[in-house]
C-alpha positions in Angstrom: -27.0 6.3 2.0 -27.6 4.0 -0.9 -26.0 6.5 -3.4 -22.9 6.8 -1.2 -22.6 3.0 -0.9 -22.8 2.7 -4.7 -20.2 5.3 -5.3 -17.8 3.6 -2.8 -18.4 0.3 -4.5 -17.6 1.7 -7.9 -14.4 3.2 -6.6 -13.6 0.0 -4.8 -13.7 -2.1 -7.9 -10.1 -1.2 -8.7 -9.0 -1.9 -5.1 -10.9 -5.1 -4.7 -9.5 -6.4 -8.0 -6.0 -5.4 -7.0 -6.4 -7.4 -3.8 -7.8 -10.4 -5.6 -5.1 -10.2 -8.3 -2.4 -10.1 -5.6 -3.9 -13.1 -3.9 -4.4 -15.1 -7.1 -1.6 -13.9 -9.3 0.9 -12.3 -7.0 1.7 -9.1 -8.9 -0.1 -5.9 -10.0 1.2 -2.6 -11.4 -0.6 0.7 -11.9 0.8 3.7 -13.8 -1.0 7.0 -14.3 0.5 9.8 -16.4 -1.0 13.3 -16.6 0.1 16.3 -18.6 -1.5 19.7 -18.0 -2.3 22.8 -20.2 -2.1 26.3 -18.6 -5.9 26.4 -18.3 -6.1 23.3 -16.1 -7.2 21.0 -18.9 -5.0 18.1 -20.0 -4.7 14.5 -20.9 -4.3 11.3 -18.8 -3.0 7.8 -19.7 -3.7 4.9 -17.3 -1.9 1.6 -17.7 -2.3 -1.3 -15.3 -1.2 -4.9 -15.8 -1.0 -8.2 -13.8 0.4 -11.6 -14.1 -2.4 -13.8 -15.4 -3.2 -17.0 -17.2 -3.3 -15.9 -20.8 -2.7 -19.3 -22.4 -4.5 -19.9 -25.6 -5.2 -16.2 -26.0 -8.0 -16.3 -23.4 -8.4 -13.6 -20.8 -8.5 -14.8 -17.2 -11.8 -14.6 -15.3 -12.6 -10.9 -14.7 -15.9 -10.7 -12.7 -15.4 -6.9 -12.0 -14.8 -5.9 -15.6 -11.4 -4.3 -15.0 -10.2 -5.8 -18.2 -13.3 -5.3 -20.2 -13.4 -2.3 -22.6 -17.1 -1.7 -22.4 -17.1 -1.8 -18.6 -14.2 0.6 -18.5 -15.8 3.0 -20.9 -19.0 3.1 -18.8 -16.9 3.8 -15.6 -14.9 6.6 -17.1 -17.7 8.3 -19.1 -18.4 11.9 -18.1 -19.5 15.1 -19.8 -16.2 16.8 -19.1 -14.0 13.9 -20.2 -13.4 12.5 -23.6 -12.2 8.9 -23.8 -9.6 8.8 -26.6 -8.8 5.1 -26.5 -9.3 2.0 -24.4 -7.2 -1.1 -25.1 -7.3 -4.4 -23.3 -4.8 -7.0 -24.3 -2.9 -10.1 -23.3 0.8 -10.6 -23.6 1.5 -14.3 -23.9 5.3 -13.8 -23.8 5.2 -13.0 -20.1 1.6 -14.1 -19.2 0.4 -10.6 -18.4 -3.0 -8.9 -18.9 -3.0 -5.2 -19.7 -5.5 -2.4 -19.8 -4.7 1.1 -21.2 -7.1 4.0 -21.0 -6.3 7.4 -22.7 -8.5 10.4 -22.0 -8.6 14.2 -22.1 -10.3 16.4 -19.5 -11.6 20.0 -19.5 -10.2 20.6 -16.0 -8.5 18.4 -13.5 -11.3 18.8 -10.9 -13.7 17.1 -13.4 -12.0 13.8 -12.7 -13.5 13.8 -9.3 -16.9 13.0 -10.9 -15.6 9.8 -12.5 -16.4 6.7 -10.5 -12.9 5.2 -10.3 -11.6 8.5 -8.9 -14.3 9.1 -6.4 -11.9 9.4 -3.5 -8.8 10.8 -5.2 -9.7 14.4 -4.5 -8.0 16.1 -7.5 -7.6 19.8 -6.9 -6.1 22.8 -8.7 -6.3 26.0 -6.6 -4.7 29.5 -6.6 -1.7 29.7 -4.4 0.7 32.6 -3.8 0.8 35.4 -6.3 1.0 33.9 -9.8 1.1 30.4 -8.5 -1.1 27.3 -8.7 -1.3 24.4 -6.1 -2.1 21.0 -7.4 -3.0 18.0 -5.1 -4.2 14.4 -5.5 -5.0 12.0 -2.7 -4.0 8.3 -3.1 -6.5 6.3 -1.0 -5.3 3.5 1.3 -5.7 -0.1 0.2 -6.3 -2.3 3.3 -6.0 -6.1 2.9 -6.4 -8.9 5.3 -4.7 -11.6 3.2 -1.2 -11.1 4.6 0.1 -10.4 1.1 3.7 -9.5 0.2 3.2 -5.8 -0.5 6.5 -5.6 -2.4 4.7 -7.0 -5.4 2.2 -4.1 -5.6 3.4 -0.9 -7.3 1.6 2.3 -8.2 3.3 5.1 -10.2 2.1 8.6 -10.9 3.8 10.8 -13.5 2.9 14.5 -13.8 4.1 17.2 -16.3 3.2 20.8 -15.4 3.0 23.8 -17.7 5.2 26.1 -15.7 8.1 26.5 -13.3 7.9 24.1 -10.3 8.2 25.9 -7.0 7.7 23.1 -4.5 6.8 19.4 -4.7 6.9 16.1 -2.8 7.8 13.9 -5.7 10.1 11.0 -5.1 11.9 11.4 -8.4 12.3 14.1 -11.1 13.2 13.3 -14.7 13.6 16.4 -16.8 10.1 18.0 -16.7 8.4 15.0 -15.2 7.6 14.6 -11.4 7.3 10.9 -10.4 5.7 9.2 -7.3 6.1 5.5 -6.9 4.7 3.6 -3.9 4.3 0.0 -2.7 1.3 -1.1 -0.6 3.1 -0.4 2.6 4.2 3.0 1.4 0.6 4.1 0.8 -0.4 3.1 4.4 -3.4 5.2 5.4 -3.1 7.3 2.2 -0.7 9.6 0.4 -1.1 13.1 -1.0 0.6 14.3 -4.1 1.3 18.0 -3.8 2.9 20.5 -6.3 3.0 24.3 -6.4 4.0 25.8 -9.7 4.1 29.1 -11.6 2.2 28.6 -14.9 3.8 29.8 -18.1 2.1 32.8 -19.5 0.1 32.3 -22.6 2.0 33.3 -25.7 1.4 37.0 -26.4 1.1 38.4 -29.9 4.5 39.9 -30.9 4.4 43.7 -31.2 5.7 43.6 -34.7 2.5 41.9 -35.8 0.5 45.0 -34.7 3.0 47.4 -36.5 2.8 45.3 -39.6 -1.0 45.2 -39.6 -1.1 49.0 -39.0 1.3 49.6 -41.9 -0.7 47.4 -44.3 -3.9 49.2 -43.2 -2.3 52.6 -43.8 -1.2 51.6 -47.3 -4.7 50.3 -48.2 -6.3 53.5 -46.9 -3.8 55.6 -48.8 -4.5 53.9 -52.1 -8.2 54.0 -51.6 -8.1 57.8 -51.1 -5.8 58.2 -54.0 -8.1 56.2 -56.2 -11.1 58.2 -55.0 -9.3 61.5 -56.0 -8.7 60.2 -59.6 -12.4 59.8 -60.0 
């Protein structure tokens, strides 16, 4: 029971901070962009920002470490995940605090073992013949502060290595599927769902084999010819 409580607390750090930020600052945005490889590995970039007092170059009070690089590195550390970059900064031009996390993963399912994604249920399963089905749950964010949920925005952007068969994305831009929600939109939770037909891995062109065979035949021919001259 204690372990489950700790996991829920770790996951809830983002949600609690979102609520506090809305209450104190009035606006928070979260953007998550993922690009897959055919084998299910890929890269992810997370960017979230809020209105905050950044006067004098000082970061606002951050008791949960959401804008602390060391704390974020600890939360996202995992054997199957490589943290490429973490950047925390203040933009004094519009009084916003930003955090950007760039990482790569060996398989999308491995993200489920990272504390901030404990309840996101990333999944990549086999579907119909030659197809894959991807899904991700977006947990509900319940508040009791009577906040204006129009100031809360989460955006998920996915790029898949194949032909999209079905999806429930809100918007499509070229090869990118995009989901954007407000607090009210999320309600009791949303599920991102996409089925796609992966591109086949590039096969070696047949002419390569013919060329290799020809070169080998020439080498053997000259070796035998040289042997006869002996």
